[in-house]
N, C-alpha and C positions, 0 to 999 in steps of 0.2 A: 504493500499499500504506500502510495506516495504522500509525503507530508503536505499539509495544506499550504497554499501559497502564502508568502508574506503580504500583509495588508499594504496597500499602496501608501507611499510617503507623499505627503503634501508639502510642497515648498512654497514659501511666500517669495515671489519675485518682485522687486521693487524697480519700477521703471523710472527713467530720468524724469518724467513729468511728475510722478508721485514725489520723488525726492525734491524737485523744485517747489512743489506746492507745499511741502511740509516745512520748508524753511520760513523762518519769521520774516516779516517785512511785508511790503506791498500797501495797499490802501484798502479801506472798507468800501462796500458797494455805495454807502451813503456818499462817502468822499468822492468816488467815481462819478456819481451822478451830479453832484454839486459842481465838479470840474467841468462836465460835459454842458451843463446848463450855463455856466460862466462862458465857456466857449461859444455857445449859441448866442448868448447875449452880446458878445463882442461883435457879432455880424449883423446885429439888429438894425442899426442905422443904414448900413449899406443895403439890406434887404428892403427896408422902408422905401429907400431911394428908387430901387428897381421896381417896387410896386407902383410908386407914383408915376415912373416913366411908362410902365406898361398901361396904366389907367389913362394917361395922357394919349397914348397911341390909341387906345380904344376910342377915346372921345374924337380924336382926329378922323379915324375910320367912319365914326357915325356922322360927322360933318360931311365928309367926301361921299359916303355911301357907294363905294365901288361895287360893280357887279360881282356876283360869285364871291362874296367875302365870308361865306358861312364857315369854311375850313380855317380861315385865318382868325376869325373871331372865336371859334372853338378852341383853337391852339392857345390863343392869348388867355381866354378864361380858364383853360386848364392849367396853364403856367401860373395863374393868379392863385388858383386853388392850392397848388403844390406849395407855393411860397407862404401863403397864409396858414396852411397846416403845419409847415415847418416852424413858423413863429408862434403857433397857437394863438391866433387872433379870430375868434369865433364869428363876430358879425361880418368881417370882410371875407372870411372863408364861406359863410353862408351865402352872401350875395354873389361871390364869384361862381360857387357851385350852382346857384340859381341860374346864372347866365349860361352855364355849360348845358344845364337841363333844357332851357329855353331854346338855345341854338340847336341842340340835338333834335328836339321836337320840330322845330321849324323846317330843319334840313330834311328830316324823315318824311314830313308831310308836304314837302315843297310849297311851303307857304311862308316865305321870309317876310318878316315885319321889323323894319328898322326902328319903329317907335319902341318895340319890346327890347331891343338891344340898347336903345338910347336910355330907357328908364334904369336899366342895369348899370350903365356907365355912370350916370348921375348919381346913383346910389352909392356906387363904389368911390366916387369922388367925394361925397358927403361923409362916408364912413371914414376915408383917410383924413379929411379935414377935422373930424371928430377925434382924431388920434387913435382911431380903431377901437374906441371904447363902446361899450354897450349902453343900454338906457332905454327909457320908455319910448323916446322918439326913434331910436334906431330899430326897436322891436316893431313899431308900426311901419317903418320903412321896410324891414324884412318881411313882414305880413303882406305888404303890397306887392313885393317881388313875387312872393309865393302865389298870390292871386293872379299875377301876370302868367306864370308858368302854368297854373291850373286852367286858365282861360285858353292858353294855347293848346293844352292837351284835349280839352273838349271841343275845340274848333277843328282839330285834325281828325 
C-alpha cells in the first residue's frame, strides 16, 4: 500500500505591487480628491472664457442664420454641455442640454426653427451674465426652455 500523498504546501507570494502598496506614505483619498478639485478650479477662469466665446459664436450664428446650420449648432451645444458638466454648473448645463434636445428634435423632424435656437442662445447669455448661479428667475428661464423643447416635440 502506498502512503498517502503529502498535503499541498501553500506559499504566499508577494508581488512587487503588494510590496509597494504596503510601504507607508502616499496620500489619502480625501487629499487626492481635494488636489483634483484644486486643479480643476485652477482652470475655471479659462473655461468660463471658452464658454463665453462659444455662446458669442452661437449668438452670431443666430444673427446670420446660415442655411443648414443644424450640425454646427448641435456640435456647439454639445461642447457647451461638456464644459458645463466639467465645471459642474447646473443652470448652464441644463440650458445647453436643452439646446441639444431642441436641435436634435428639429433636425430629426426637418422643422428648423431659428427662434427656438435664439431663445436658448439668449438664455445661455443671461445665465453667464448671472455668474452661472441659480435662483428663482433662472428656474423660470429653464422652465421656459423646457417648454420650448416640449412644444417642438409635440409639433413633430
